[in-house]
N, C-alpha and C positions, 0 to 999 in steps of 0.2 A: 682658651689659651691661644695666643697668637703663635704662628709658626711660619717659617720662610715660605713665601709664595701665597700665603692666605690672603693678604691684603690685595695682591694683584688680581685675584679672582673677583674681588668686589669693585674694581675699577670699571668705569664705563666711559668709553671715548666715543664721541658723536661723529663717526665717520660714515659716509654714504657714497657708494659708487654712483656717479652721475651719468656716465656714459662710457662705452668702450668700443673699440674697433678691433675685432678679432684678428684681422689680417695684420695689424700693426703690433699686436700684443701690448697695446697701451690702453689706459683708461683714465678717466677723470675722477678724482676723489674730492668730494666736498667735505670740509671739516668745519664744525661749529666750535670756535675757540671758547674754552672755559678756563679753568685754572690749571696749573701744572703743565703736563706735557703739551696739550693743545695750545696753550698760551705761548710756550716757548717756540713751538712750531710756527705760530703766526709771526712772532718776532723775527724768526729766521727768513721768512718769505716776504717781508714788507717791501723789499727792493724790487720785487717782480716775481714772475713764475720761476719755480725751482723744480729740479728733478731729484727724486729720492728713490732709493731701492727699498723694497719692502716685501715681506712675505704675506700673501693674501690667500685666504681659504674661501671655499664656497663655490657657487651659491648653495644655499640651504633652502629646502622647501621647493615650491614650484610656483610658477607664474599663473596668472589668470587670463583667460581669453575673454575679453570684454566686447568683442566686435558684434556679438549677437544681441546686445542690449541697445534699445533706442535712446535711453537716457542713462548716463553714467555719472555718479556722484562719488567723489573722492574726498576723504577727510585726512588731514595731516596736522601735525603740531611741530613747530620748530624745524629742525633739519630733516624731519620725516618727510617733508615735501619732496626731497630728492628721490625717495623710493617710488614716487608716482611719475617722475619725469619720463621714464621709458614708456609707461602706459599712455601718457598724454601725447608723446611724440608718435607712437604707433597709431593711436586713434586719429590724429590729424593726417598722417600719411595715408592710412587706410581710407579715410574719408575722401581724400583727393583722388585716390585710385578706385573709388566706388567698391571697396572691399569690406565695408562695415555698415551695420544698421544704425550705428550711433549717430544721432543728430544733435543731441544736447549733452554738453559736458559741464558739470559744475564742480569746481575745486574749492573746498572749504578748508582754509589753512589758518591755524592759530599761530601768531608770531608773538614773541616776547619783546622784540626790539626791531628797529629799522634795519639792522645789519643782517638779520635773517632774510629779509626781503631780497637783499643783494645776492643771496646764495643761488637764486635761480633767475635773476633778472635777464642775464645774457641768454641762457638756454631757452627761457620762455619766449623772448623776443625772436630768437632764431626759429622756433617752432611756428610762431605766427607768420613770420616772413615766408616760410615754406608753404603756408596756407594762403598766400597772396592776399592777406587782409590789408585794408587801408589803415593808415595811422597805427602801426603796430608797436610803437614804443611804449614801454611802461612809464608811467608818470605818477607822481604823488598828487592826489586830489587837493587843490588849493583850499578847499573848504574844510579840510581835516588835517591841520598841522600836527606834527609829531607830538607836541606837548599836550594835545587835547584829549588823549586817551582813546582816540579813534584814528585808524589809518585806512585809507583806501588806495588801492593800486588798480589801474585800469590798463588792460591790454586792448587797444583799439579805442575808438571814439565813444564817449559817453553821451553824445548829443542826440542819440536816436530817440525820437518821441514815441516810437512804438514800444520801447522797453518799459514804459510807464503804463501802457494800456492793459487793463485787466482782461484776462481771457485770451490774449493774443500771444501765441507761442513765438519766441524769437527765431530768427533765421538760423540755419545750421552754423553759419559763421558770418562775420561782418561787423557792423558798427557796434553791436551790443555784446561782442565778445569781451568778457571782463573777468578778472579775478579780484576779489575783495578780501581783505583781512582786517579784522577789527577786534578791539578789546571791549567787551561790554562794561558799562559803568555799574559795578556791584554795589555802590553806595546808595543808588536809587531803589526804592521799593515800590 
């Protein structure tokens, strides 16, 4: 039997805190628009950045200290990538300051559409700029158009010949720094 408030418990809104500045009491919130409330919110913000007041709870749980691992692999789906941004930013900053053992970072991210890639485009490029990488802009691979069922995004240059060499570990950062997202073709067996 339905009762007041029951349906609201079952609602799920894809909100993720992307970054915060404790001294400013401000934070960035990434929202993946769906139907209903998030769709209406998107419509209200199409003209540019908007400020809203909101009640925020948390954080819940605890973070993980990844600096003692030589290789870090992060998995995400959709807007879940935003939850990894703080870890990625910290690992890059700690690497620059020689505070981490991490030398390899792999981010495996499943996206449903090209708009999800835009959720972190700016943030990821800013992270890589702080790491002084050459050619740090994200771009779509010309060999994988959006309609093909496969999408590639590269952070940095994909022209490194060493990244194709078996047994050769990539440099901690540089030309082969990349993030790729793809949808496997489930029709092939």
